[in-house]
C-alpha positions as CSV (number, residue, x, y, z in Angstrom):
1,M,-24.4,36.9,-35.2
2,K,-24.8,33.6,-37.1
3,E,-21.5,32.4,-38.8
4,N,-21.2,30.5,-42.0
5,I,-20.8,26.7,-41.7
6,I,-17.9,25.9,-43.9
7,K,-17.8,22.1,-43.7
8,G,-20.4,19.7,-45.0
9,I,-22.1,16.8,-43.2
10,M,-21.4,14.1,-45.7
11,T,-17.7,15.0,-45.7
12,D,-17.5,13.7,-42.2
13,I,-19.8,10.8,-42.7
14,L,-18.5,9.1,-45.8
15,E,-15.5,6.8,-46.0
16,T,-12.1,8.2,-47.1
17,K,-8.7,6.6,-47.6
18,G,-7.8,7.4,-44.0
19,K,-11.0,6.5,-42.1
20,K,-14.1,4.4,-42.1
21,S,-17.4,5.9,-42.8
22,A,-19.5,7.1,-39.8
23,F,-22.1,4.5,-40.9
24,E,-19.6,1.6,-40.4
25,V,-18.3,3.1,-37.1
26,F,-21.9,3.3,-35.9
27,L,-22.7,-0.3,-36.7
28,E,-19.5,-1.6,-35.2
29,G,-19.9,0.5,-32.0
30,E,-21.3,-2.3,-29.8
31,N,-20.2,-4.2,-26.7
32,I,-22.8,-7.0,-26.3
33,N,-22.1,-10.0,-23.9
34,L,-24.0,-12.9,-25.6
35,K,-23.9,-14.8,-22.3
36,L,-26.6,-12.4,-21.1
37,L,-29.0,-13.9,-23.6
38,S,-28.7,-17.5,-22.3
39,G,-31.3,-18.6,-19.8
40,S,-35.0,-19.1,-19.6
41,G,-36.0,-16.3,-17.2
42,E,-38.3,-13.4,-18.1
43,V,-35.4,-11.0,-18.6
44,E,-33.5,-13.4,-20.9
45,Q,-36.7,-13.9,-23.0
46,I,-37.1,-10.1,-23.4
47,R,-33.5,-9.7,-24.3
48,N,-33.6,-12.4,-26.9
49,Q,-36.7,-10.8,-28.5
50,V,-35.0,-7.5,-28.6
51,F,-31.8,-9.1,-29.9
52,N,-33.6,-10.5,-32.9
53,K,-35.0,-7.1,-33.8
54,Y,-31.6,-5.6,-33.2
55,L,-30.0,-8.0,-35.8
56,N,-32.7,-7.3,-38.3
57,A,-32.4,-3.6,-37.9
58,K,-28.6,-3.8,-38.4
59,N,-29.0,-5.9,-41.5
60,E,-31.5,-3.5,-43.0
61,Y,-29.3,-0.5,-42.2
62,Q,-26.3,-2.2,-43.7
63,S,-28.2,-3.0,-46.9
64,I,-29.3,0.6,-47.3
65,I,-25.7,2.0,-46.9
66,D,-24.3,-0.7,-49.3
67,N,-26.9,0.1,-52.0
68,K,-25.2,1.5,-55.1
69,D,-27.9,4.1,-55.8
70,N,-27.7,5.3,-52.2
71,I,-23.9,5.5,-52.3
72,N,-24.2,7.6,-55.5
73,L,-26.7,9.8,-53.7
74,F,-24.5,10.3,-50.7
75,N,-21.5,11.2,-52.8
76,R,-23.6,13.7,-54.8
77,M,-24.7,15.3,-51.6
78,K,-21.1,15.5,-50.6
79,E,-20.2,17.3,-53.8
80,L,-23.1,19.7,-53.4
81,E,-22.2,20.4,-49.8
82,T,-18.7,21.3,-50.8
83,L,-20.0,23.6,-53.5
84,I,-22.3,25.3,-51.0
85,V,-19.7,25.9,-48.3
86,Q,-17.1,27.1,-50.8
87,S,-19.7,29.5,-52.3
88,R,-20.4,30.9,-48.8
89,S,-16.7,31.7,-48.4
90,I,-16.6,33.5,-51.7
91,I,-19.8,35.5,-51.1
92,G,-18.9,36.5,-47.5
93,T,-15.1,36.5,-47.5
94,V,-13.5,37.2,-44.2
95,T,-9.9,38.2,-45.1
96,K,-7.2,38.5,-42.5
97,L,-3.4,39.2,-42.7
98,S,-0.7,37.2,-41.1
99,M,3.1,36.9,-41.1
100,I,4.8,33.6,-41.5
101,N,8.5,32.6,-41.6
102,Q,9.9,30.0,-44.0
103,N,13.3,28.4,-43.7
104,R,14.9,27.6,-47.0
105,G,18.5,26.8,-47.6
106,G,19.5,27.7,-44.1
107,S,18.1,31.2,-44.3
108,E,14.8,32.4,-42.9
109,T,12.4,34.6,-44.9
110,S,9.3,36.4,-43.6
111,Y,6.2,36.8,-45.7
112,I,2.9,38.7,-45.4
113,I,0.0,36.4,-46.4
114,A,-3.8,36.9,-46.7
115,R,-5.9,34.1,-45.4
116,A,-9.6,33.3,-45.1
117,P,-11.9,30.4,-44.1
118,F,-12.4,28.1,-47.0
119,F,-13.1,24.3,-47.1
120,N,-11.1,22.2,-49.5
121,P,-11.3,18.4,-49.3
122,D,-7.7,18.2,-50.4
123,N,-6.5,20.2,-47.4
124,V,-6.3,19.4,-43.7
125,K,-7.2,22.9,-42.5
126,A,-10.3,24.7,-43.7
127,E,-8.4,27.8,-44.8
128,I,-6.9,29.3,-48.0
129,R,-3.8,31.4,-48.1
130,V,-2.2,33.8,-50.6
131,Y,1.3,35.2,-50.5
132,L,1.3,39.0,-50.8
133,G,5.1,39.6,-50.6
134,K,8.1,39.5,-48.4
135,T,7.7,41.4,-45.1
136,E,11.0,43.2,-45.6
137,E,10.0,44.4,-49.1
138,I,6.6,45.6,-48.0
139,G,8.1,47.3,-45.0
140,R,4.9,47.7,-43.0
141,T,3.4,46.0,-40.0
142,I,0.3,43.8,-40.1
143,E,-1.6,46.3,-38.0
144,D,-0.8,49.1,-40.4
145,L,-1.6,47.1,-43.5
146,S,-4.9,45.9,-42.0
147,K,-6.1,49.5,-41.8
148,D,-5.1,50.2,-45.4
149,T,-8.4,49.9,-47.3
150,K,-6.6,49.7,-50.7
151,F,-4.2,47.0,-49.6
152,M,-7.0,45.0,-48.0
153,D,-9.1,45.3,-51.1
154,E,-6.3,43.9,-53.2
155,A,-5.7,41.1,-50.6
156,E,-9.4,40.2,-50.8
157,R,-9.3,40.2,-54.6
158,Q,-6.5,37.7,-54.6
159,I,-8.2,35.5,-52.0
160,V,-11.5,35.4,-53.9
161,N,-9.7,34.5,-57.2
162,A,-7.8,31.7,-55.4
163,M,-11.1,30.4,-54.1
164,K,-12.6,30.6,-57.6
165,D,-9.7,28.7,-59.1
166,V,-10.2,25.8,-56.6
167,M,-14.0,25.7,-57.4
168,E,-13.4,25.7,-61.1
169,K,-11.0,22.7,-60.9
170,R,-13.6,20.6,-59.1
171,K,-16.1,21.3,-61.8
172,V,-19.2,20.5,-59.8
173,E,-22.4,21.5,-61.7
174,V,-25.9,21.9,-60.2
175,A,-28.3,19.7,-62.1
176,I,-31.6,21.2,-60.8
177,K,-32.1,24.9,-61.7
178,K,-35.7,25.5,-60.9
179,S,-37.6,25.4,-57.6
180,V,-37.8,21.6,-57.1
181,S,-37.6,19.6,-53.9
182,I,-36.7,16.0,-54.3
183,K,-36.7,13.2,-51.7
184,Q,-35.4,9.8,-52.8
185,L,-33.7,7.0,-51.0
186,V,-33.5,3.3,-51.9
187,T,-34.8,1.0,-49.2
188,N,-33.4,-2.5,-48.5
189,H,-36.0,-3.9,-50.9
190,G,-34.5,-1.9,-53.8
191,E,-37.5,0.4,-54.1
192,A,-37.0,4.1,-54.5
193,E,-39.1,6.4,-52.3
194,E,-39.5,9.7,-54.1
195,E,-41.5,12.9,-53.5
196,V,-41.2,15.8,-56.0
197,N,-42.8,19.2,-55.7
198,G,-41.9,21.3,-58.7
199,K,-44.3,24.2,-58.5
200,P,-42.3,27.4,-59.1
201,T,-42.7,30.5,-57.0
202,N,-43.3,33.8,-58.8
203,L,-43.5,36.9,-56.6
204,R,-44.9,39.0,-59.4
205,E,-47.9,36.7,-60.0
206,D,-48.9,36.5,-56.4
207,P,-48.9,39.8,-54.4
208,R,-49.5,37.9,-51.2
209,L,-46.0,36.6,-51.2
210,S,-43.4,38.8,-49.5
211,P,-40.2,39.5,-51.5
212,F,-38.4,39.5,-48.1
213,K,-39.7,36.2,-46.7
214,P,-40.1,33.1,-49.0
215,G,-43.2,31.0,-48.6
216,P,-46.9,31.3,-49.3
217,G,-47.8,33.0,-46.0
218,S,-49.8,36.3,-46.1
219,N,-47.8,39.5,-45.5
220,P,-48.9,43.1,-44.7
221,K,-48.9,45.5,-47.6
222,P,-45.4,47.2,-47.9
223,K,-45.2,50.9,-47.5
224,H,-42.4,52.1,-49.8
225,Y,-40.5,48.9,-50.8
226,G,-40.8,45.4,-52.2
227,I,-42.4,44.2,-55.3
228,V,-45.7,45.9,-56.0
229,P,-47.9,44.3,-58.8
230,K,-48.8,46.6,-61.6
231,K,-52.4,47.5,-62.0
232,K,-53.9,46.4,-65.3
C-alpha cells in the first residue's frame, strides 16, 4: 500500500540557516586536477574542450539559481509542498498512542500522548504530539486505550485540531483555483519560459470522461454508478 510522502522536495533543496542549498553543494562537489589539462596530446585537447563547456554550464546553472524570480518560484514551491504534505496528514491521519516520562523538579511524571506523522519546518522530527493526560490519572495501559474506539476518536480529534492550528499560523494560500497548469522558469538570459493550459474539465459536459479516472480518455459505459448525463 502506498504511503503518504510527508516531506517536500524543495524543503531539502533550498538553503536554510544551518545548511547550504543542494544547488550550491552540487556545484561545489568537484575534485578536478587542473594539471591534467596541460599538454598538447589528443587526450589533453579533448579535456580542455570539455572543460570549457563545463565552466560555461556551471556559470549558466549558477545564474539560474541566483535569479531573483527563480528564487521566488522555488520558495513558493516550498510553501505549497508544505501545505500539500500537511494536508495529507490531516486528511489521512494515522494516530498512535505512546507513553513518555518527564523529569521536572527532581520528580518523574509519566504521560499518555497521541502522536501522528506531520511535517512542520520548525520541528526536527516530522511528527506532532498531543498530551492526553497523566498515566497515573488515566489508569489504563496503552494497549487497552488503543482498543477503546471512543478514546481514540478523541485523541484523533485533538491531533487533527493541533495540525489545523499549525497550518493556520503559516497562512499559506493557494493562488490558482481552477484547472491550470503553469510552467515558468527564468533562463540565464532573463527570459521567462511559460506554458499555460487553462481549459477546465467538466465531467457533466463530456460523458466520455470517467468520474473515477481524470483525463480525456474514453471509458466504457458505467453500469450502476458514476455521473450519467441527463437526456434532453
